[in-house]
N, C-alpha and C positions, 0 to 999 in steps of 0.2 A: 189531969195531971198539972202539978205547978210549973210555972214558966221562970227559969232562972233569970236574973236580972241582966245578964250578959247577953241575952238573946237579942237579935236584930230581925226585923220583919221585912222580907223582900217583897218584890212585886207580885201581885196576884196573877194567876194564869188567866187565859182566855177561856172560852166556853168548852174547851176540850176536856172531856171527862177523865182522861188519862193524864192530865197535866196538873201538877200541884197547884192549888189555888192560894197557898200561902207557903212561905219559905222562912224558917227560923234557923238561926245559927247558935250552936251551943258547944261548950267544951266537951270533948270526948268523955271526960269523967261524969258528965251530966246524963249521959244516954241511960235509959232504963231498959228493962227486959223487953218492953213493947218495940222500941226502936231496934234493939240488937236482934230480935226475932225477926222483925221485918226485914233487916239487912240480910239475914241468912235466907229467908224465903225469896226475896227479890233476886238475889244472886243465883240461887239454885234454879230459878225459872228462866234464866237468861244465859244461853251457851257462851255469848260474848264475854261473859265475866267469869271464865273459869281460871283465869290467871290468879296466883296467889296474892297479887297486889290488891285485888278487890275483896279479899277476905277480911272480915273486921279484925282478925288477930294481927294483921300487918299494921294497921292504924293503931291498935292497942299497944303493940310493941314499941312503935315509934313514940307514941305518947309517954309510955312508962320509962322510956330511955331518957326523957329530959327535954324532949322538944315537943311543945304543946301542939296537939291536934285539935282542930274545931271542925265540927261537922254541920253542914247545911242539910236540914231536914225539911223535905217538901211534903205537904199533906193536902188531901182533897177536902171538900167542904164537910165531909163526914168525919173528918179527923184521922182518916187512915194514912199511914205512911206510904207514900208513893216513890220517893227518891231520897238518896242520901249521898252527899259528896264531902269526903273528909279532906281537910286541907290546912295549910299553914298561913298565917298572916305575917307579912314582912312590910312594915310601914303601911303604904296605900295599896299594896298588891297582895293577892292571895295566890298560892301555888298548891298543886296536889300534895297530899300526905306522902311524906317520904322523899320529896323532892330534895336534891337533884338525882336521887337514885331510884326513882319510881319509874320503871320501864313500860308501865302500862297505866293509863289514867282515864278518868271519866266518871260520870255519876252512876251510882248503883240503882238501876230501876228495871222494871219489867220489860220484856220484849215489846215493841210497838208503842211504848209510852213516849210522851214528849217531855222535854225539859227546857225551860227558858233560862239560859245562863245569865241573862241580864238581871235575874232575881238575886244573883250573888253580889251585885254591886250596891250595897248599902253600908251605912255606918261609916263613911269616909273611904270605903274600898273603891279604888279607881279602875282596877282591872284584875282578871283572873288569867294568868299566864300559864299555858300548857305546852309541853314539848313531846308527850307521848300519848296523846288522846287517841283512843281506839276509834276506828271507823264506825259508822252506824248511828251517830248522834246528829241528826239533821239540825237541831236547834243551834249547834255550834258552827255551822257551815259558814255563815257571813264573816266569821273571825278566823278561818283557818288560812294561815299563810303559805304553808307548804306541807308536803306529805313525804315520808321516807320509809324504805321498807324495813321491817323487823322479821328476820328470818327464823325459822324454826325446824326441828328435826322431828319427823314422825318416827317413832321408835317402837310402834306396835310390832310385836314379834321379835323384839330384842335385835340383836346384831344381824341376824339373818334377814329379818324382815326390813331392816333399815338399809342394808346393802342392796336389797331389791329395788329400792326406790331412789337412792342417792345418785348423783351424777357420776360419771366415769372419774372425774377428778377427786371426788369424795371417796370412791372405792380405792382409788390409788393410795391416797393419803392413809386410809384405814389399814391397807395391806402393808404399807411402810411402817406404820406404828406397830403392827404385830411383829414384823421383823426386828424393829428396833427393841422391842421388849426382850426378845431372845438375845440380842446383842448386849443389852444392858445387864442381863443376868450373868452373862460370861465376864463382863468387866467390873461390875460394881456390886454384885450379890444378888440375892433373890428379890424379884420384883413382887411387892406386896400391895394389893389394892383394897381399901376399905370404903365401901359404897356410902355408909352412914356412920360417921364417927362422932364421939363425944370428946375427943382429945382437946383440951383447952390450949395445950402448948402448940398444937398443930394450927389452931384458929389464930393464936397469937402470931405465928409464923405466916400465915396468909396475909394478915394486916401488914406485917413487916415488909414482905416481898412486894405487896401492892404499893406501899408508900415509897419503896425504892423505884418501882416502875413509874409512879407519878413523878418523882424527882428526876428520873433519867429522861423522861419525855417532855418535861416542862408543863405537865398537866396540873390542874389544881388538885391539891391533896385533899381527898374526900374525908380521910380518917384524921385530918388535922383537929376536927371537932370531937372531943371526948364521947359526946353522946352517941356518935355514930358507932365508935368501937363498943359501947355498951349495948347498942342495938343488936350487933351481931351476936355477942355473948348471950343476950336475952333469948334471941331467936334459936340459938344452938340448943338451948334447954327447953324449948317449946316442943314438947312431945305429942301434942294432940294429933290424932290420926288424920285430922281434916286440914291441918295447917301447921307449918313449922319450918325451921332451918335445917338444911342438909349440908354437912360437911363431908366431902369426899377427898381421900388421900391416896397419893401414890409414892411408895417408898422404894428405893433400890438399895438393898443392904440397909444400913442405918440412916440413910439419906432421905429426907423429904424432897423429892424432886419436882412434884407438881401437887397441886390441890385446888379444890374448888368449893366455895361456900355458896349455897343457893337457897331458894325458897321453894317450898313444895306445898300444894293444895290438891287434894284428890289425885288425879292421873297426870297432873301437870307439874313439871319442875322447871323453875326459872334459872338459867344460867346467869349467875350475877357477878361473883368475884372470883375468876380464875386466875391462878398465878402458877409460875414455875421458877425453879432455881436457875438463875442465869449461869451458873457453873456447868449446868447440864444441858445448855441450850442446843448443842450440836445434836442431841438425841431427839429433839422435838417432843419434849415430854407432854406438852399440852395435848398433842393429838393422841399419845398414849393413854392419858387420863381419859380423854373424851371417848376413846374407843372402849375402855373398860366400863365407863359409866353407861354407854349404850348397851353394852352386853349384859350389865346388871339391871337394866330397866325392867324386865318382866318380874324379877324378884321383888323389886321395889314397888311394883304396881304403876309404873310410869309409862304412859303412851305417847307423851309429847315433851320435848325439851325446847323451851323458848330461849332463843339466844340473845334477844334484845336487839334494839336498833344499833346499827353500827356499820362501819364500812371495812371492817377487818377481813383479810383475805381469807383466813380460815372459816369465817362465817360463810362467805360465799361459796366455798368449796364443800362445806360440810352439810348445808341446809338441804332440806327436801322441799321446802315451800317458804312462803313469806306472807305476812300481812302488812298493812300500812298503818302508820301512826302518824298524827297530825301536829303541827307546831302552829302556835298563834296566841292571840291574847283577846279576851273579851273585854271590851271597853267602850265607853261613850266618848272617849277623848281622841280626837283625830291627831292631836300632837303626840300622844303615846304611841298610836299606831304607826306614825311616821318614824319616830325614834326606833321602834322595833324593826321596821322594814330596813333603816339605814344599818342598824347594828347587824342584821341577818346578812346584807349585802358585804359588809366589812368582813364578817367571819368567813363567808364563802371565798372572798378575795385572798384572805390570809392563808387558806389551805393550798393555794396554787402560786403564792407570790414569794419572791426572795425577801420582801418586806414584811413577812408574816409576823415576826415578833412586835414590830411597831403597830401594825394594824390590829393585833390582839389587845394591846394596850388601850387603843382607841375603842375597841369594842367593850372593854371593861368599864371604860367611862360611860358608854351608852348604857350599860348595864345598871350603873349607880343612877343615872338620870331616870330610868325606867322605874325606880322604887317609889 
């Protein structure tokens, strides 16, 4: 195959036959059938990669939406593709494709294979920053700074099966949601749930409500960038049975009271952008929506709903289990590592301090220095 001029050559691996001996980085658009076929085969062989974030369709959608995705492709001496890692480059840092909304990250490779992340540091790249790296990649261990839980719902058997596994708190909240649905119908009209909607107006309302939530909480507005709004629209109309977006809506009479836009691949649904109308907050519509989605799981072919990393109270109550995701940065620069650790300390302090706003401004300063 021809080698695009934009490729960079990474460090060769050691004598491990399952470790790439050469790493090249190309734009996503330069991937051919060989690389894409290998991507699907490697992912299918590794149960740790069943999240939709590891499907090439996610990287393709991000790239097509206007934010360039580059892919590090690792090969053995015979030229076989052993690993792929889609990412973005921001000045001297690279980050996983879809960042900052990629809730699972890491290289796509076969189980038991090794990966040397230092091979990513070429062509002026000073670091590879990750914040949702899945466990199981020993090659990244020297650069892991922390680990945090990422909860999930085992929805095998639908609502009945889920209720048999969830904690008492989760059962109580699901029971309350059932009673609130009945109350809502009496006061606001028929409650209507659509598990997989193609309603573009409803999707626009999801973005509107989410932006309002960001503004109310002081969080950075993810949808301030137009390409991210385009990404959701593109994913909504990706109807491949193996990968795509899923929009679920809950109406009470004419009112859209809650909705969720997520990613689906195979039997896994990722809970990505849940919203509710603040005018109906007293009804806890988010719990009503989640209950309906769990009940609809068998019809959708879903057995697990990943909630993503987060400290939200509802995630703690609703989960049936959790995995760990890692935060850190692969770099040869001790200065960059020190700045990262300082920023992490500032952010942790901001969560529990009355000086939080000022500390967050300092943290943003560290973020700029890390580029």
